[in-house]
N, CA, C and O atoms as CSV, one atom per row, in Angstrom:
chain,resi,resn,atom,element,x,y,z
A,1,MET,N,N,6.418,17.718,12.256
A,1,MET,CA,C,6.252,18.059,13.649
A,1,MET,C,C,5.027,17.329,14.188
A,1,MET,O,O,4.001,17.247,13.513
A,2,ALA,N,N,5.132,16.809,15.385
A,2,ALA,CA,C,4.061,16.044,15.991
A,2,ALA,C,C,2.960,16.960,16.520
A,2,ALA,O,O,3.188,18.135,16.807
A,3,ARG,N,N,1.786,16.402,16.639
A,3,ARG,CA,C,0.645,17.139,17.174
A,3,ARG,C,C,0.744,17.181,18.698
A,3,ARG,O,O,1.270,16.256,19.317
A,4,SER,N,N,0.242,18.242,19.289
A,4,SER,CA,C,0.280,18.429,20.739
A,4,SER,C,C,-0.473,17.307,21.458
A,4,SER,O,O,-1.542,16.886,21.016
A,5,LEU,N,N,0.088,16.831,22.559
A,5,LEU,CA,C,-0.586,15.800,23.354
A,5,LEU,C,C,-1.886,16.330,23.951
A,5,LEU,O,O,-2.837,15.575,24.150
A,6,LYS,N,N,-1.922,17.618,24.232
A,6,LYS,CA,C,-3.127,18.229,24.789
A,6,LYS,C,C,-4.293,18.117,23.808
A,6,LYS,O,O,-5.430,17.880,24.216
A,7,LYS,N,N,-4.013,18.286,22.527
A,7,LYS,CA,C,-5.064,18.213,21.499
A,7,LYS,C,C,-5.462,16.776,21.186
A,7,LYS,O,O,-6.625,16.513,20.878
A,8,GLY,N,N,-4.525,15.855,21.259
A,8,GLY,CA,C,-4.811,14.465,20.922
A,8,GLY,C,C,-4.647,14.222,19.427
A,8,GLY,O,O,-4.395,15.161,18.672
A,9,PRO,N,N,-4.786,12.974,18.992
A,9,PRO,CA,C,-4.596,12.656,17.572
A,9,PRO,C,C,-5.730,13.204,16.715
A,9,PRO,O,O,-6.870,13.309,17.167
A,10,TYR,N,N,-5.400,13.556,15.461
A,10,TYR,CA,C,-6.415,14.049,14.536
A,10,TYR,C,C,-7.080,12.869,13.839
A,10,TYR,O,O,-6.417,12.055,13.197
A,11,VAL,N,N,-8.391,12.791,13.976
A,11,VAL,CA,C,-9.190,11.802,13.259
A,11,VAL,C,C,-10.392,12.538,12.694
A,11,VAL,O,O,-11.103,13.230,13.423
A,12,ASP,N,N,-10.618,12.389,11.398
A,12,ASP,CA,C,-11.721,13.066,10.732
A,12,ASP,C,C,-13.047,12.589,11.322
A,12,ASP,O,O,-13.269,11.387,11.460
A,13,GLU,N,N,-13.931,13.532,11.672
A,13,GLU,CA,C,-15.214,13.193,12.289
A,13,GLU,C,C,-16.097,12.373,11.359
A,13,GLU,O,O,-16.779,11.447,11.797
A,14,LYS,N,N,-16.081,12.719,10.070
A,14,LYS,CA,C,-16.898,11.979,9.105
A,14,LYS,C,C,-16.452,10.515,9.021
A,14,LYS,O,O,-17.271,9.614,8.837
A,15,LEU,N,N,-15.158,10.300,9.157
A,15,LEU,CA,C,-14.612,8.947,9.105
A,15,LEU,C,C,-15.092,8.135,10.305
A,15,LEU,O,O,-15.440,6.962,10.167
A,16,MET,N,N,-15.109,8.752,11.462
A,16,MET,CA,C,-15.568,8.052,12.666
A,16,MET,C,C,-17.064,7.753,12.598
A,16,MET,O,O,-17.508,6.723,13.105
A,17,LYS,N,N,-17.850,8.643,11.976
A,17,LYS,CA,C,-19.283,8.387,11.811
A,17,LYS,C,C,-19.516,7.180,10.910
A,17,LYS,O,O,-20.416,6.377,11.158
A,18,LYS,N,N,-18.700,7.055,9.863
A,18,LYS,CA,C,-18.819,5.906,8.965
A,18,LYS,C,C,-18.457,4.610,9.690
A,18,LYS,O,O,-19.044,3.564,9.414
A,19,LEU,N,N,-17.499,4.670,10.609
A,19,LEU,CA,C,-17.082,3.483,11.359
A,19,LEU,C,C,-18.156,3.007,12.332
A,19,LEU,O,O,-18.330,1.805,12.532
A,20,VAL,N,N,-18.871,3.950,12.933
A,20,VAL,CA,C,-19.883,3.598,13.926
A,20,VAL,C,C,-20.984,2.739,13.298
A,20,VAL,O,O,-21.542,1.865,13.961
A,21,ASN,N,N,-21.295,2.983,12.027
A,21,ASN,CA,C,-22.371,2.258,11.366
A,21,ASN,C,C,-21.992,0.842,10.952
A,21,ASN,O,O,-22.877,0.047,10.635
A,22,LEU,N,N,-20.713,0.503,10.945
A,22,LEU,CA,C,-20.264,-0.805,10.492
A,22,LEU,C,C,-19.935,-1.731,11.656
A,22,LEU,O,O,-19.592,-1.283,12.750
A,23,LYS,N,N,-20.046,-3.035,11.396
A,23,LYS,CA,C,-19.690,-4.045,12.391
A,23,LYS,C,C,-18.229,-4.440,12.192
A,23,LYS,O,O,-17.736,-4.394,11.065
A,24,PRO,N,N,-17.526,-4.827,13.254
A,24,PRO,CA,C,-16.127,-5.269,13.099
A,24,PRO,C,C,-16.037,-6.473,12.154
A,24,PRO,O,O,-16.857,-7.388,12.223
A,25,GLY,N,N,-15.038,-6.461,11.279
A,25,GLY,CA,C,-14.849,-7.542,10.329
A,25,GLY,C,C,-15.652,-7.373,9.057
A,25,GLY,O,O,-15.613,-8.238,8.182
A,26,ASP,N,N,-16.384,-6.269,8.937
A,26,ASP,CA,C,-17.166,-6.004,7.728
A,26,ASP,C,C,-16.215,-5.762,6.563
A,26,ASP,O,O,-15.223,-5.049,6.714
A,27,LYS,N,N,-16.506,-6.346,5.401
A,27,LYS,CA,C,-15.587,-6.281,4.256
A,27,LYS,C,C,-15.829,-5.080,3.341
A,27,LYS,O,O,-15.169,-4.965,2.308
A,28,THR,N,N,-16.738,-4.197,3.684
A,28,THR,CA,C,-16.969,-3.032,2.832
A,28,THR,C,C,-15.799,-2.068,2.917
A,28,THR,O,O,-15.181,-1.916,3.971
A,29,VAL,N,N,-15.501,-1.422,1.808
A,29,VAL,CA,C,-14.396,-0.462,1.752
A,29,VAL,C,C,-14.934,0.920,2.076
A,29,VAL,O,O,-15.889,1.383,1.452
A,30,ILE,N,N,-14.323,1.575,3.047
A,30,ILE,CA,C,-14.723,2.917,3.463
A,30,ILE,C,C,-13.852,3.910,2.710
A,30,ILE,O,O,-12.654,4.003,2.978
A,31,LYS,N,N,-14.430,4.651,1.773
A,31,LYS,CA,C,-13.660,5.607,0.988
A,31,LYS,C,C,-13.400,6.873,1.798
A,31,LYS,O,O,-14.284,7.376,2.490
A,32,THR,N,N,-12.165,7.379,1.698
A,32,THR,CA,C,-11.824,8.601,2.404
A,32,THR,C,C,-10.750,9.381,1.658
A,32,THR,O,O,-9.874,8.812,1.006
A,33,TRP,N,N,-10.846,10.691,1.774
A,33,TRP,CA,C,-9.826,11.592,1.241
A,33,TRP,C,C,-8.923,12.092,2.365
A,33,TRP,O,O,-7.951,12.807,2.119
A,34,SER,N,N,-9.250,11.713,3.591
A,34,SER,CA,C,-8.535,12.218,4.765
A,34,SER,C,C,-7.263,11.409,5.013
A,34,SER,O,O,-7.246,10.487,5.829
A,35,ARG,N,N,-6.209,11.768,4.299
A,35,ARG,CA,C,-4.928,11.074,4.438
A,35,ARG,C,C,-4.227,11.447,5.752
A,35,ARG,O,O,-3.358,10.713,6.223
A,36,ALA,N,N,-4.604,12.582,6.338
A,36,ALA,CA,C,-3.950,13.074,7.550
A,36,ALA,C,C,-4.534,12.462,8.823
A,36,ALA,O,O,-4.017,12.702,9.914
A,37,SER,N,N,-5.595,11.683,8.699
A,37,SER,CA,C,-6.211,11.082,9.878
A,37,SER,C,C,-5.311,10.024,10.491
A,37,SER,O,O,-4.713,9.214,9.783
A,38,THR,N,N,-5.221,10.040,11.809
A,38,THR,CA,C,-4.434,9.054,12.542
A,38,THR,C,C,-5.253,7.782,12.695
A,38,THR,O,O,-6.464,7.837,12.908
A,39,ILE,N,N,-4.590,6.639,12.588
A,39,ILE,CA,C,-5.266,5.348,12.741
A,39,ILE,C,C,-5.425,5.069,14.229
A,39,ILE,O,O,-4.454,5.114,14.985
A,40,THR,N,N,-6.652,4.781,14.645
A,40,THR,CA,C,-6.966,4.503,16.042
A,40,THR,C,C,-7.288,3.017,16.212
A,40,THR,O,O,-7.531,2.326,15.223
A,41,PRO,N,N,-7.293,2.517,17.445
A,41,PRO,CA,C,-7.602,1.102,17.664
A,41,PRO,C,C,-9.008,0.694,17.188
A,41,PRO,O,O,-9.242,-0.476,16.883
A,42,GLU,N,N,-9.939,1.652,17.124
A,42,GLU,CA,C,-11.292,1.333,16.656
A,42,GLU,C,C,-11.309,0.981,15.168
A,42,GLU,O,O,-12.255,0.350,14.696
A,43,MET,N,N,-10.286,1.376,14.432
A,43,MET,CA,C,-10.236,1.148,12.990
A,43,MET,C,C,-9.676,-0.221,12.614
A,43,MET,O,O,-9.765,-0.624,11.454
A,44,VAL,N,N,-9.103,-0.935,13.571
A,44,VAL,CA,C,-8.463,-2.222,13.279
A,44,VAL,C,C,-9.502,-3.207,12.757
A,44,VAL,O,O,-10.570,-3.374,13.345
A,45,GLY,N,N,-9.171,-3.854,11.646
A,45,GLY,CA,C,-10.057,-4.858,11.054
A,45,GLY,C,C,-10.912,-4.340,9.914
A,45,GLY,O,O,-11.616,-5.114,9.266
A,46,PHE,N,N,-10.862,-3.054,9.664
A,46,PHE,CA,C,-11.640,-2.460,8.577
A,46,PHE,C,C,-10.734,-2.171,7.381
A,46,PHE,O,O,-9.517,-2.061,7.524
A,47,THR,N,N,-11.343,-2.051,6.206
A,47,THR,CA,C,-10.608,-1.704,4.993
A,47,THR,C,C,-11.013,-0.303,4.572
A,47,THR,O,O,-12.196,-0.001,4.414
A,48,PHE,N,N,-10.008,0.549,4.393
A,48,PHE,CA,C,-10.241,1.922,3.964
A,48,PHE,C,C,-9.732,2.098,2.546
A,48,PHE,O,O,-8.671,1.587,2.186
A,49,GLY,N,N,-10.495,2.823,1.745
A,49,GLY,CA,C,-10.043,3.214,0.418
A,49,GLY,C,C,-9.455,4.603,0.536
A,49,GLY,O,O,-10.193,5.588,0.560
A,50,VAL,N,N,-8.119,4.698,0.612
A,50,VAL,CA,C,-7.447,5.974,0.828
A,50,VAL,C,C,-7.103,6.581,-0.528
A,50,VAL,O,O,-6.460,5.933,-1.354
A,51,HIS,N,N,-7.526,7.808,-0.758
A,51,HIS,CA,C,-7.320,8.479,-2.047
A,51,HIS,C,C,-5.875,8.931,-2.173
A,51,HIS,O,O,-5.329,9.538,-1.251
A,52,ASN,N,N,-5.247,8.637,-3.320
A,52,ASN,CA,C,-3.853,9.038,-3.522
A,52,ASN,C,C,-3.732,10.169,-4.540
A,52,ASN,O,O,-2.629,10.476,-4.990
A,53,GLY,N,N,-4.828,10.777,-4.901
A,53,GLY,CA,C,-4.821,11.844,-5.888
A,53,GLY,C,C,-5.413,11.403,-7.206
A,53,GLY,O,O,-5.816,12.232,-8.022
A,54,LYS,N,N,-5.467,10.092,-7.419
A,54,LYS,CA,C,-6.016,9.544,-8.654
A,54,LYS,C,C,-7.006,8.421,-8.369
A,54,LYS,O,O,-8.114,8.418,-8.906
A,55,ASP,N,N,-6.615,7.474,-7.532
A,55,ASP,CA,C,-7.425,6.298,-7.232
A,55,ASP,C,C,-7.585,6.147,-5.725
A,55,ASP,O,O,-6.926,6.828,-4.938
A,56,PHE,N,N,-8.480,5.237,-5.344
A,56,PHE,CA,C,-8.623,4.859,-3.947
A,56,PHE,C,C,-7.866,3.551,-3.744
A,56,PHE,O,O,-8.224,2.525,-4.324
A,57,ILE,N,N,-6.829,3.588,-2.930
A,57,ILE,CA,C,-6.010,2.417,-2.657
A,57,ILE,C,C,-6.583,1.702,-1.432
A,57,ILE,O,O,-6.675,2.311,-0.366
A,58,PRO,N,N,-6.975,0.415,-1.552
A,58,PRO,CA,C,-7.511,-0.293,-0.385
A,58,PRO,C,C,-6.418,-0.577,0.641
A,58,PRO,O,O,-5.363,-1.117,0.309
A,59,VAL,N,N,-6.685,-0.208,1.887
A,59,VAL,CA,C,-5.731,-0.405,2.981
A,59,VAL,C,C,-6.459,-1.134,4.101
A,59,VAL,O,O,-7.394,-0.595,4.693
A,60,PHE,N,N,-6.025,-2.378,4.395
A,60,PHE,CA,C,-6.596,-3.140,5.504
A,60,PHE,C,C,-5.819,-2.771,6.763
A,60,PHE,O,O,-4.594,-2.885,6.791
A,61,ILE,N,N,-6.514,-2.336,7.791
A,61,ILE,CA,C,-5.881,-1.837,9.010
A,61,ILE,C,C,-5.592,-2.989,9.969
A,61,ILE,O,O,-6.478,-3.778,10.296
A,62,THR,N,N,-4.327,-3.071,10.418
A,62,THR,CA,C,-3.913,-4.061,11.408
A,62,THR,C,C,-3.443,-3.344,12.674
A,62,THR,O,O,-3.348,-2.117,12.700
A,63,GLU,N,N,-3.153,-4.108,13.710
A,63,GLU,CA,C,-2.758,-3.515,14.991
A,63,GLU,C,C,-1.436,-2.749,14.898
A,63,GLU,O,O,-1.232,-1.775,15.624
A,64,GLU,N,N,-0.536,-3.186,14.007
A,64,GLU,CA,C,0.762,-2.533,13.893
A,64,GLU,C,C,0.643,-1.124,13.305
A,64,GLU,O,O,1.559,-0.318,13.460
A,65,MET,N,N,-0.468,-0.817,12.636
A,65,MET,CA,C,-0.651,0.470,11.976
A,65,MET,C,C,-1.180,1.555,12.917
A,65,MET,O,O,-1.189,2.730,12.552
A,66,VAL,N,N,-1.616,1.183,14.111
A,66,VAL,CA,C,-2.201,2.148,15.045
A,66,VAL,C,C,-1.169,3.217,15.391
A,66,VAL,O,O,-0.031,2.907,15.745
A,67,GLY,N,N,-1.582,4.479,15.284
A,67,GLY,CA,C,-0.702,5.603,15.573
A,67,GLY,C,C,-0.115,6.229,14.321
A,67,GLY,O,O,0.385,7.352,14.370
A,68,HIS,N,N,-0.167,5.522,13.199
A,68,HIS,CA,C,0.328,6.069,11.938
A,68,HIS,C,C,-0.800,6.821,11.233
A,68,HIS,O,O,-1.947,6.792,11.681
A,69,LYS,N,N,-0.473,7.486,10.142
A,69,LYS,CA,C,-1.466,8.217,9.352
A,69,LYS,C,C,-1.953,7.332,8.203
A,69,LYS,O,O,-1.211,6.471,7.730
A,70,LEU,N,N,-3.178,7.533,7.759
A,70,LEU,CA,C,-3.721,6.749,6.642
A,70,LEU,C,C,-2.928,6.970,5.358
A,70,LEU,O,O,-2.749,6.040,4.571
A,71,GLY,N,N,-2.456,8.189,5.146
A,71,GLY,CA,C,-1.731,8.517,3.926
A,71,GLY,C,C,-0.406,7.789,3.777
A,71,GLY,O,O,0.117,7.695,2.667
A,72,GLU,N,N,0.149,7.272,4.866
A,72,GLU,CA,C,1.422,6.555,4.791
A,72,GLU,C,C,1.308,5.263,4.001
A,72,GLU,O,O,2.306,4.771,3.474
A,73,PHE,N,N,0.115,4.713,3.913
A,73,PHE,CA,C,-0.085,3.416,3.279
A,73,PHE,C,C,-0.699,3.531,1.893
A,73,PHE,O,O,-1.106,2.527,1.308
A,74,SER,N,N,-0.770,4.740,1.368
A,74,SER,CA,C,-1.301,4.981,0.032
A,74,SER,C,C,-0.336,5.891,-0.715
A,74,SER,O,O,-0.485,7.112,-0.675
A,75,PRO,N,N,0.661,5.309,-1.403
A,75,PRO,CA,C,1.668,6.139,-2.069
A,75,PRO,C,C,1.071,6.996,-3.178
A,75,PRO,O,O,0.179,6.559,-3.905
A,76,THR,N,N,1.576,8.221,-3.296
A,76,THR,CA,C,1.040,9.154,-4.286
A,76,THR,C,C,1.849,9.161,-5.571
A,76,THR,O,O,1.418,9.728,-6.575
A,77,ARG,N,N,3.018,8.534,-5.547
A,77,ARG,CA,C,3.868,8.521,-6.737
A,77,ARG,C,C,4.197,7.090,-7.125
A,77,ARG,O,O,4.380,6.220,-6.274
A,78,LYS,N,N,4.268,6.868,-8.438
A,78,LYS,CA,C,4.558,5.533,-8.953
A,78,LYS,C,C,6.038,5.460,-9.318
A,78,LYS,O,O,6.501,6.184,-10.200
A,79,PHE,N,N,6.778,4.583,-8.639
A,79,PHE,CA,C,8.199,4.426,-8.927
A,79,PHE,C,C,8.353,3.507,-10.134
A,79,PHE,O,O,7.828,2.394,-10.142
A,80,ILE,N,N,9.066,3.969,-11.144
A,80,ILE,CA,C,9.300,3.152,-12.333
A,80,ILE,C,C,10.671,2.505,-12.216
A,80,ILE,O,O,10.755,1.286,-12.066
A,81,ARG,N,N,11.736,3.275,-12.278
A,81,ARG,CA,C,13.082,2.772,-12.054
A,81,ARG,C,C,14.077,3.919,-12.142
A,81,ARG,O,O,13.775,4.989,-12.669
A,82,HIS,N,N,15.258,3.674,-11.620
A,82,HIS,CA,C,16.345,4.628,-11.735
A,82,HIS,C,C,17.159,4.313,-12.986
A,82,HIS,O,O,17.092,3.204,-13.515
A,83,GLY,N,N,17.911,5.275,-13.444
A,83,GLY,CA,C,18.840,5.037,-14.531
A,83,GLY,C,C,18.255,5.324,-15.897
A,83,GLY,O,O,17.046,5.492,-16.053
A,84,GLY,N,N,19.125,5.375,-16.873
A,84,GLY,CA,C,18.722,5.648,-18.241
A,84,GLY,C,C,19.168,4.515,-19.143
A,84,GLY,O,O,18.756,3.370,-18.958
A,85,ARG,N,N,20.005,4.826,-20.116
A,85,ARG,CA,C,20.442,3.858,-21.114
A,85,ARG,C,C,21.214,2.695,-20.481
A,85,ARG,O,O,20.995,1.539,-20.842
A,86,ILE,N,N,22.100,2.991,-19.556
A,86,ILE,CA,C,22.914,1.948,-18.925
A,86,ILE,C,C,22.023,0.969,-18.160
A,86,ILE,O,O,22.235,-0.242,-18.221
A,87,GLN,N,N,21.039,1.485,-17.449
A,87,GLN,CA,C,20.131,0.629,-16.687
A,87,GLN,C,C,19.344,-0.282,-17.619
A,87,GLN,O,O,19.148,-1.456,-17.304
A,88,LYS,N,N,18.890,0.228,-18.752
A,88,LYS,CA,C,18.152,-0.586,-19.718
A,88,LYS,C,C,19.030,-1.704,-20.261
A,88,LYS,O,O,18.563,-2.830,-20.438
A,89,GLU,N,N,20.311,-1.399,-20.530
A,89,GLU,CA,C,21.238,-2.420,-21.028
A,89,GLU,C,C,21.449,-3.515,-19.987
A,89,GLU,O,O,21.490,-4.697,-20.329
A,90,LEU,N,N,21.583,-3.129,-18.727
A,90,LEU,CA,C,21.759,-4.120,-17.665
A,90,LEU,C,C,20.536,-5.021,-17.540
A,90,LEU,O,O,20.672,-6.234,-17.380
A,91,GLU,N,N,19.351,-4.438,-17.612
A,91,GLU,CA,C,18.123,-5.223,-17.521
A,91,GLU,C,C,17.970,-6.155,-18.714
A,91,GLU,O,O,17.519,-7.290,-18.556
A,92,ALA,N,N,18.338,-5.692,-19.907
A,92,ALA,CA,C,18.255,-6.533,-21.099
A,92,ALA,C,C,19.208,-7.717,-20.984
A,92,ALA,O,O,18.851,-8.835,-21.354
A,93,ALA,N,N,20.417,-7.485,-20.475
A,93,ALA,CA,C,21.385,-8.563,-20.299
A,93,ALA,C,C,20.892,-9.573,-19.273
A,93,ALA,O,O,21.064,-10.778,-19.457
A,94,ALA,N,N,20.279,-9.092,-18.191
A,94,ALA,CA,C,19.769,-9.980,-17.155
A,94,ALA,C,C,18.616,-10.836,-17.684
A,94,ALA,O,O,18.536,-12.025,-17.375
A,95,SER,N,N,17.730,-10.244,-18.473
A,95,SER,CA,C,16.602,-11.010,-19.015
A,95,SER,C,C,17.087,-12.031,-20.045
A,95,SER,O,O,16.530,-13.125,-20.137
A,96,LYS,N,N,18.115,-11.686,-20.817
A,96,LYS,CA,C,18.680,-12.616,-21.789
A,96,LYS,C,C,19.311,-13.803,-21.066
A,96,LYS,O,O,19.157,-14.948,-21.492
A,97,LYS,N,N,20.017,-13.529,-19.978
A,97,LYS,CA,C,20.663,-14.580,-19.200
A,97,LYS,C,C,19.624,-15.514,-18.591
A,97,LYS,O,O,19.802,-16.732,-18.612
A,98,SER,N,N,18.550,-14.965,-18.051
A,98,SER,CA,C,17.514,-15.802,-17.443
A,98,SER,C,C,16.793,-16.633,-18.501
A,98,SER,O,O,16.379,-17.757,-18.217
A,99,ALA,N,N,16.633,-16.100,-19.719
A,99,ALA,CA,C,16.006,-16.860,-20.802
A,99,ALA,C,C,16.890,-18.033,-21.203
A,99,ALA,O,O,16.387,-19.126,-21.464
A,100,GLU,N,N,18.208,-17.816,-21.256
A,100,GLU,CA,C,19.135,-18.897,-21.584
A,100,GLU,C,C,19.122,-19.979,-20.516
A,100,GLU,O,O,19.175,-21.167,-20.834
A,101,GLU,N,N,19.053,-19.579,-19.258
A,101,GLU,CA,C,19.003,-20.549,-18.165
A,101,GLU,C,C,17.721,-21.375,-18.234
A,101,GLU,O,O,17.739,-22.573,-17.952
A,102,ALA,N,N,16.619,-20.748,-18.603
A,102,ALA,CA,C,15.355,-21.468,-18.724
A,102,ALA,C,C,15.428,-22.492,-19.850
A,102,ALA,O,O,14.913,-23.602,-19.714
A,103,LYS,N,N,16.068,-22.126,-20.967
A,103,LYS,CA,C,16.226,-23.067,-22.086
A,103,LYS,C,C,17.086,-24.254,-21.675
A,103,LYS,O,O,16.774,-25.394,-22.022
A,104,MET,N,N,18.162,-24.000,-20.941
A,104,MET,CA,C,19.038,-25.075,-20.490
A,104,MET,C,C,18.303,-26.020,-19.551
A,104,MET,O,O,18.458,-27.237,-19.650
A,105,ALA,N,N,17.517,-25.480,-18.654
A,105,ALA,CA,C,16.748,-26.304,-17.724
A,105,ALA,C,C,15.718,-27.144,-18.476
A,105,ALA,O,O,15.476,-28.297,-18.119
A,106,GLN,N,N,15.116,-26.572,-19.511
A,106,GLN,CA,C,14.132,-27.293,-20.305
A,106,GLN,C,C,14.799,-28.440,-21.063
A,106,GLN,O,O,14.228,-29.526,-21.162
A,107,LYS,N,N,16.001,-28.212,-21.600
A,107,LYS,CA,C,16.723,-29.260,-22.317
A,107,LYS,C,C,17.102,-30.390,-21.358
A,107,LYS,O,O,17.038,-31.562,-21.731
A,108,GLU,N,N,17.493,-30.054,-20.134
A,108,GLU,CA,C,17.873,-31.078,-19.150
A,108,GLU,C,C,16.686,-31.944,-18.778
A,108,GLU,O,O,16.845,-33.146,-18.568
A,109,THR,N,N,15.517,-31.367,-18.692
A,109,THR,CA,C,14.327,-32.166,-18.345
A,109,THR,C,C,13.941,-33.076,-19.511
A,109,THR,O,O,13.420,-34.165,-19.273
A,110,LYS,N,N,14.175,-32.675,-20.751
A,110,LYS,CA,C,13.880,-33.512,-21.906
A,110,LYS,C,C,14.842,-34.688,-21.977
A,110,LYS,O,O,14.446,-35.786,-22.367
A,111,ILE,N,N,16.098,-34.474,-21.607
A,111,ILE,CA,C,17.109,-35.535,-21.643
A,111,ILE,C,C,16.778,-36.614,-20.625
A,111,ILE,O,O,16.937,-37.801,-20.909
A,112,LYS,N,N,16.332,-36.230,-19.476
A,112,LYS,CA,C,16.003,-37.201,-18.408
A,112,LYS,C,C,14.744,-37.901,-18.769
A,112,LYS,O,O,14.279,-38.759,-18.019
């Protein structure tokens, strides 16, 4: 659910205080735990270290990100892959095929 227009966007006050002290284009990473903070135009050009529960993920803010939340750009879960035994067999077959193609290409370059 969206925030009321009367209230305006939520931006953490501590985050804005940290921004005031920096110059635009400064390469320092601003660490924050405030994933719910909305990205404002004043944040464009800065790099934020957004906490994902384990690490701080560096997020460089661009104009297209204005209006989104900081947490959207710092995933909290690591995707490994779908599938079980069948998926592993498919991946093994694909890697074997690519290895054979690489050998064939190497032989062709030696012949020439």
